[in-house]
C-alpha positions as CSV (number, residue, x, y, z in Angstrom):
1,M,159.6,-63.7,213.8
2,T,156.5,-63.8,211.6
3,I,154.3,-66.8,211.9
4,E,151.5,-67.8,209.6
5,T,148.2,-69.0,211.1
6,L,146.9,-72.1,209.4
7,S,143.8,-72.5,211.5
8,E,142.4,-71.5,214.9
9,T,139.3,-72.4,216.9
10,N,137.9,-72.2,220.4
11,C,138.4,-75.2,222.7
12,F,137.4,-75.7,226.3
13,G,137.2,-71.9,226.8
14,G,140.7,-71.4,225.4
15,R,141.9,-71.5,221.8
16,I,143.8,-74.1,219.7
17,G,145.7,-73.2,216.6
18,F,148.1,-74.6,214.0
19,Y,150.9,-72.4,212.7
20,R,153.8,-72.3,210.2
21,H,157.0,-70.3,210.2
22,A,160.3,-70.2,208.3
23,S,162.9,-72.0,210.3
24,T,166.5,-70.7,210.2
25,T,167.6,-73.8,212.1
26,N,166.2,-76.4,209.8
27,H,166.2,-74.3,206.6
28,C,162.6,-75.1,205.7
29,N,159.1,-74.2,206.9
30,M,158.2,-75.8,210.2
31,Q,154.7,-76.2,211.6
32,F,153.5,-76.4,215.3
33,S,150.3,-76.4,217.3
34,V,149.4,-74.5,220.4
35,F,146.5,-74.7,222.9
36,V,146.2,-71.5,224.9
37,P,144.1,-72.0,228.1
38,P,141.5,-69.5,229.2
39,Q,143.7,-68.4,232.1
40,A,146.0,-66.7,229.6
41,A,143.5,-63.8,229.4
42,Q,144.8,-62.8,232.9
43,G,148.5,-63.2,232.1
44,D,151.3,-65.5,231.1
45,V,150.7,-69.2,231.9
46,P,153.1,-72.2,232.3
47,V,153.9,-74.2,229.1
48,L,154.1,-77.9,228.4
49,T,155.8,-79.0,225.1
50,F,154.9,-82.4,223.8
51,L,157.3,-84.2,221.4
52,S,155.6,-86.7,219.2
53,G,156.8,-90.1,217.8
54,L,157.6,-91.7,214.5
55,T,155.4,-90.7,211.5
56,C,153.6,-88.1,213.5
57,T,153.1,-84.4,212.8
58,E,152.1,-81.4,215.0
59,E,148.5,-82.6,214.8
60,N,148.6,-86.0,216.4
61,F,148.9,-85.0,220.0
62,M,146.3,-82.2,219.8
63,V,143.8,-84.4,217.9
64,K,144.2,-87.7,219.7
65,S,145.3,-87.2,223.3
66,G,142.3,-85.4,224.8
67,A,144.6,-83.2,226.8
68,Q,142.9,-79.9,226.3
69,R,140.1,-80.3,228.8
70,V,142.5,-80.9,231.7
71,A,145.0,-78.3,230.4
72,A,142.1,-75.8,230.4
73,E,141.3,-76.6,234.0
74,L,144.9,-76.4,235.1
75,G,145.8,-73.3,233.1
76,L,148.6,-75.1,231.1
77,M,149.5,-74.0,227.6
78,L,150.2,-77.0,225.3
79,V,152.7,-76.9,222.4
80,S,153.4,-79.6,219.9
81,P,156.0,-79.2,217.1
82,D,156.3,-81.3,214.0
83,T,158.6,-84.3,214.3
84,S,161.0,-83.4,211.5
85,P,161.9,-80.8,208.9
86,R,159.8,-81.2,205.7
87,G,159.9,-79.9,202.1
88,A,160.9,-80.7,198.6
89,D,164.6,-80.2,199.3
90,V,164.6,-82.1,202.6
91,P,166.1,-85.6,202.2
92,D,164.1,-88.6,203.3
93,D,164.9,-92.2,204.1
94,P,166.9,-93.6,201.1
95,D,164.7,-96.7,201.2
96,G,161.4,-94.9,201.8
97,D,160.9,-96.5,205.2
98,Y,158.8,-94.9,208.0
99,D,161.5,-94.9,210.7
100,F,164.0,-92.4,209.3
101,G,163.9,-89.0,207.6
102,L,160.6,-87.2,207.2
103,G,158.5,-87.7,210.3
104,A,161.6,-89.2,212.1
105,G,163.9,-86.3,213.1
106,F,164.9,-88.0,216.5
107,Y,165.3,-84.6,218.1
108,L,169.0,-84.4,217.4
109,N,171.5,-82.3,215.3
110,A,172.6,-84.3,212.3
111,T,176.3,-84.0,211.3
112,E,176.3,-86.3,208.2
113,E,175.4,-85.4,204.7
114,P,172.8,-85.0,203.2
115,W,170.9,-84.6,206.5
116,S,173.2,-82.1,208.2
117,R,171.7,-79.0,206.5
118,H,168.1,-79.6,207.6
119,Y,167.9,-82.1,210.5
120,H,168.6,-79.9,213.6
121,M,165.6,-80.8,215.7
122,Y,167.6,-80.5,219.0
123,D,168.4,-76.9,218.3
124,Y,165.0,-76.3,217.0
125,V,163.2,-77.6,220.1
126,T,165.6,-76.0,222.6
127,R,166.3,-72.6,220.9
128,E,164.2,-71.6,217.9
129,L,160.8,-72.9,218.9
130,P,160.8,-71.3,222.4
131,G,161.8,-68.0,220.8
132,V,158.9,-68.3,218.4
133,L,156.5,-69.4,221.1
134,F,157.3,-66.8,223.8
135,N,157.4,-63.9,221.3
136,N,153.9,-64.8,220.0
137,F,151.9,-66.5,222.8
138,P,151.3,-65.7,226.5
139,G,153.5,-68.4,227.9
140,D,155.9,-68.0,230.8
141,P,159.4,-69.0,229.8
142,G,160.4,-69.6,233.4
143,R,157.7,-72.3,233.8
144,H,158.3,-74.7,230.9
145,G,157.9,-78.5,231.0
146,L,158.7,-81.2,228.5
147,T,157.1,-84.5,227.6
148,G,156.8,-86.8,224.7
149,H,156.0,-90.3,223.3
150,S,158.2,-93.0,221.8
151,M,160.8,-91.2,219.6
152,G,159.5,-88.0,221.2
153,G,159.9,-89.6,224.7
154,H,163.5,-90.2,223.8
155,G,163.7,-86.5,222.8
156,A,162.0,-85.3,225.9
157,L,164.3,-87.3,228.2
158,T,167.6,-86.4,226.4
159,I,166.7,-82.7,226.0
160,G,165.1,-82.3,229.4
161,I,167.9,-84.0,231.3
162,R,170.6,-82.1,229.4
163,N,168.8,-78.7,229.9
164,P,167.5,-78.4,233.5
165,D,167.8,-74.6,233.2
166,K,165.2,-74.6,230.4
167,Y,162.8,-77.2,231.6
168,R,161.4,-77.4,235.1
169,S,159.4,-80.6,234.7
170,L,159.8,-83.8,232.7
171,S,157.9,-86.9,231.7
172,A,157.5,-89.4,228.9
173,F,155.1,-92.0,227.5
174,A,156.7,-95.3,226.2
175,P,160.1,-93.6,225.4
176,I,163.0,-95.1,223.5
177,C,165.2,-95.3,226.6
178,T,168.4,-96.3,224.9
179,T,168.9,-95.5,221.2
180,L,172.2,-97.4,221.4
181,H,170.3,-100.6,221.9
182,S,167.2,-99.9,219.7
183,P,167.0,-100.8,216.0
184,W,165.1,-97.6,215.4
185,G,167.8,-95.6,217.2
186,R,170.8,-97.3,215.7
187,K,169.5,-96.8,212.2
188,A,168.7,-93.1,212.7
189,L,171.8,-92.2,214.6
190,G,174.0,-94.1,212.2
191,Y,172.6,-92.1,209.3
192,Y,172.4,-88.7,211.1
193,L,175.6,-88.9,213.1
194,G,177.8,-91.4,211.3
195,G,179.5,-94.7,212.4
196,D,181.3,-93.4,215.5
197,T,178.9,-94.5,218.2
198,S,180.7,-92.4,220.8
199,T,179.0,-89.4,219.2
200,W,175.6,-91.0,219.8
201,Q,175.8,-90.8,223.5
202,D,174.3,-87.4,223.9
203,Y,171.2,-88.7,222.2
204,D,170.8,-91.9,224.3
205,A,168.5,-91.3,227.2
206,A,170.0,-93.9,229.5
207,H,173.5,-92.6,228.9
208,V,172.4,-89.0,229.5
209,A,170.6,-90.0,232.7
210,R,173.6,-92.0,234.0
211,S,175.9,-89.0,233.3
212,V,174.1,-86.5,235.5
213,R,176.4,-84.9,238.0
214,D,173.8,-83.0,240.1
215,P,170.6,-85.0,240.4
216,S,169.3,-82.4,242.9
217,A,168.8,-80.0,239.9
218,F,165.9,-82.2,238.8
219,G,162.5,-83.1,240.1
220,K,160.9,-86.5,239.7
221,I,160.7,-87.8,236.2
222,L,157.4,-89.6,235.4
223,V,157.5,-92.4,232.8
224,D,154.5,-94.5,231.8
225,Q,154.9,-97.7,229.8
226,G,152.3,-100.2,228.5
227,A,153.2,-103.8,229.4
228,A,151.5,-105.0,226.2
229,D,153.5,-102.6,224.0
230,P,154.8,-104.6,221.1
231,Y,158.0,-102.5,221.0
232,L,158.8,-102.9,224.7
233,S,161.7,-105.3,224.7
234,E,163.2,-104.6,221.3
235,Q,163.0,-100.9,220.9
236,L,162.1,-99.2,224.2
237,N,164.1,-100.9,227.0
238,P,162.8,-98.9,230.1
239,D,165.0,-101.1,232.4
240,H,168.0,-99.3,230.9
241,L,166.6,-96.0,232.0
242,K,165.7,-97.3,235.5
243,A,169.2,-98.6,236.0
244,A,170.8,-95.4,234.8
245,C,168.7,-93.2,237.1
246,A,169.4,-95.5,240.1
247,E,173.1,-95.1,239.3
248,S,173.1,-91.3,239.0
249,G,170.5,-90.6,241.7
250,L,167.8,-89.1,239.4
251,S,164.3,-89.5,240.8
252,L,162.3,-91.7,238.4
253,E,158.8,-93.0,238.7
254,L,158.5,-95.7,236.1
255,R,154.9,-97.1,235.9
256,M,154.1,-100.3,234.0
257,H,150.5,-100.8,232.9
258,D,149.1,-104.2,232.1
259,G,147.1,-104.5,228.9
260,Y,148.2,-101.1,227.4
261,D,150.0,-100.9,224.1
262,H,152.0,-98.2,222.3
263,G,149.2,-96.0,220.9
264,Y,147.0,-93.0,221.8
265,Y,144.5,-95.0,223.8
266,F,147.4,-95.5,226.2
267,I,148.4,-91.9,226.1
268,S,144.9,-90.5,226.5
269,T,144.3,-92.8,229.5
270,F,147.3,-91.3,231.5
271,I,147.6,-87.8,230.0
272,E,145.7,-86.3,233.0
273,D,148.3,-87.7,235.4
274,H,151.1,-86.2,233.3
275,L,149.4,-82.8,233.1
276,K,149.0,-82.7,236.9
277,H,152.6,-83.9,237.4
278,H,153.8,-80.9,235.3
279,A,151.3,-78.4,236.8
280,A,152.6,-79.3,240.3
281,A,156.2,-78.8,239.3
282,L,155.5,-75.6,237.4
283,G,153.7,-74.0,240.3
284,V,150.1,-74.2,239.2
């Protein structure tokens, strides 16, 4: 598959770039970013994909997280896709709000019109993007981890837990832990999937965690959450995830941090811990 290079530059001895390709999954052009560490000059390196949150693009994580320095030391490739399909023909929130439509794909496969043609972010992340990545960059498909923030934390948890054969390590920052009990989640899933809430369960992190039949297939899941996050009790509900993992036997380390909110100061503070968590699981 042909990709278009939008920009590239050296970074901590490696190289960071922003790219575009024609997506057959989302029926539009999709953009993503990649940091290739210096160790890739000697061969394929492990990969960590970061799924961003509401309103974000492929740029936010790479610009704001400060992850490249540690990733270069560890030899981790970093990948961050856009958060939704985009383009003149891609439908947006009918009310023009920030929490649905463009910038808010919720990492699911929409089944309802008019979103069902373009909004297939679950298939894009699990199938199309890895194909593009591993055909064009020196990443090792057998050593692939997944993380994300907020809406992207929801995506990382639901995708990672549902696909242990694809992702060997998993973490999240301030994830939406139960879309069924989140106003953001209920709005998005109602539009994308329709009114039958039983169809929403595959995209609810707590439900997916509770339904795991073989917890031994997973390593420890690391989740960091700011205790001063303004969305904590209404939108995120980490206690639901904690209870679900306890019920199924999944290994979860949920860390609460006093004084930290929902933004990138929080992410940049703990990103080194997450990179080291993934590096250990991926055999670095």
